[in-house]
C-alpha positions, -999 to 999 in steps of 0.1 A, spaced: -397 840 -275 -423 813 -282 -412 795 -251 -418 826 -230 -453 831 -244 -460 794 -238 -450 795 -201 -469 827 -196 -500 810 -211 -496 779 -189 -491 802 -158 -523 821 -166 -543 789 -168 -530 777 -134 -537 811 -118 -573 812 -132 -579 776 -118 -567 787 -83 -588 818 -83 -619 801 -97 -648 797 -72 -657 765 -88 -623 748 -83 -611 743 -48 -579 724 -51 -570 728 -14 -603 721 3 -597 685 10 -562 692 23 -574 719 46 -603 698 59 -579 669 66 -555 693 84 -583 706 106 -597 671 115 -580 656 145 -583 619 154 -579 607 190 -574 572 203 -592 563 235 -579 533 254 -607 521 276 -617 492 298 -636 465 280 -667 470 302 -672 504 287 -674 493 251 -712 495 245 -717 528 263 -687 545 247 -697 532 212 -732 548 218 -716 581 230 -693 584 200 -718 597 174 -732 624 196 -697 636 204 -685 636 168 -717 655 158 -711 681 185 -674 684 176 -672 679 138 -634 683 136 -626 655 161 -629 618 153 -627 591 179 -612 557 177 -613 532 205 -590 505 219 -608 483 243 -592 458 266 -583 448 301 -572 478 321 -539 462 330 -531 453 294 -539 489 283 -517 503 311 -488 482 299 -493 493 263 -492 529 273 -462 523 295 -444 507 266 -451 537 244 -482 526 224 -501 556 211 -531 568 232 -547 601 239 -572 592 267 -572 564 292 -603 552 310 -595 524 335 -619 501 354 -598 506 386 -576 533 402 -546 509 404 -537 511 367 -542 549 366 -521 553 397 -493 534 380 -494 557 350 -495 587 372 -465 575 392 -446 570 359 -454 605 348 -474 594 318 -507 612 324 -517 649 326 -526 649 363 -547 680 359 -571 661 337 -576 631 360 -610 626 375 -632 597 388 -658 592 361 -680 562 369 -688 535 394 -701 499 390 -714 469 409 -701 433 410 -725 405 403 -726 367 401 -741 354 368 -751 320 355 -764 308 321 -800 318 316 -811 282 313 -790 269 342 -806 244 365 -779 245 392 -789 258 426 -767 289 427 -783 317 447 -753 335 462 -715 336 462 -713 309 488 -732 286 465 -700 284 444 -686 259 470 -713 234 460 -699 202 445 -721 204 414 -705 238 405 -675 228 384 -662 258 365 -663 295 376 -652 322 352 -634 352 367 -610 378 354 -573 373 358 -567 394 390 -533 408 382 -544 425 349 -582 425 349 -598 448 375 -630 427 377 -607 398 386 -591 419 414 -626 427 428 -637 391 425 -607 379 444 -614 404 472 -650 392 475 -641 355 476 -613 362 501 -636 382 524 -662 355 522 -635 329 532 -641 307 502 -613 316 478 -590 287 486 -618 262 486 -630 271 451 -596 280 435 -594 247 416 -627 256 399 -616 290 387 -612 297 350 -592 329 344 -602 352 316 -582 381 301 -611 405 301 -645 409 317 -662 403 283 -644 369 281 -658 361 315 -693 370 302 -688 349 270 -677 319 290 -710 319 309 -731 327 279 -717 297 260 -720 274 290 -683 269 292 -686 280 328 -713 272 354 -710 307 368 -690 339 365 -684 372 382 -688 403 361 -699 439 364 -736 447 365 -732 466 333 -719 436 314 -747 414 327 -773 440 315 -762 438 279 -767 400 276 -799 381 273 -781 348 277 -773 351 314 -791 360 346 -779 377 377 -783 356 409 -764 377 434 -749 412 438 -717 416 459 -721 438 490 -699 469 486 -681 462 518 -667 430 503 -645 447 478 -627 479 470 -648 507 455 -653 501 418 -641 534 403 -634 543 367 -609 571 365 -601 590 333 -571 611 322 -554 625 292 -521 609 283 -492 633 286 -477 622 252 -510 628 233 -505 644 199 -539 661 202 -541 671 238 -568 697 234 -590 673 214 -584 647 241 -594 671 268 -625 680 249 -636 644 247 -628 637 284 -649 667 293 -677 655 271 -679 623 291 -691 644 320 -719 660 300 -756 653 306 -759 635 273 -730 611 281 -742 606 317 -776 596 305 -761 569 283 -738 556 310 -767 553 334 -788 535 308 -761 508 307 -761 506 345 -731 527 354 -732 550 384 -718 585 381 -688 591 404 -693 619 429 
């Protein structure tokens, strides 16, 4: 009998705790369940713009948190192909997105062209070398030229096209220093480890240690297009779609344009 009264007493205490407005035992659990986290795999050249976009998005969509995975588009494509988690993919070229589409790994209905960019030739800010255009790279006093690895880094692909179309690729090949991302090309020039480098305009704009000496004509390379799509295996597809859509908003476009990107039409 005493045991029955004791259990009833304990039960009444637990029930009163659950019903008390001052004690919310489940609030943190519910909040956690409602919050969704998405992983966005994006080209390295988008880092600064996307980092600035993130707070505005998370404020507008309080139940969605964004994490980024920045890298060379080719490397990111391979990660996704091999099953690495990702909810959204933004590439710096259509080639990598096409490969994922062919493999059936993206939600085709969410794919769109998001941004454009320009290709520029940069040198260290204090450089005294006479480099005024791409053909200047053939000069004997230019020893090291940083470019992206063309098979996995889109900026390297575009750079190779420019150099081929100008007819100077074979001549300067011994001078080329291959980097595994556009940011590493930029770093090589910033630190003086390369006499010149080919990067996107947006990368050149974020550095005060380099200067742009030439811009590649658009007819020298394939259009620089940044496509975006939601990954088919996303565990939070609706949240991923919400983020992808937000990147087309006026607020996001203004930030992209501030960093030098063009808006794809």
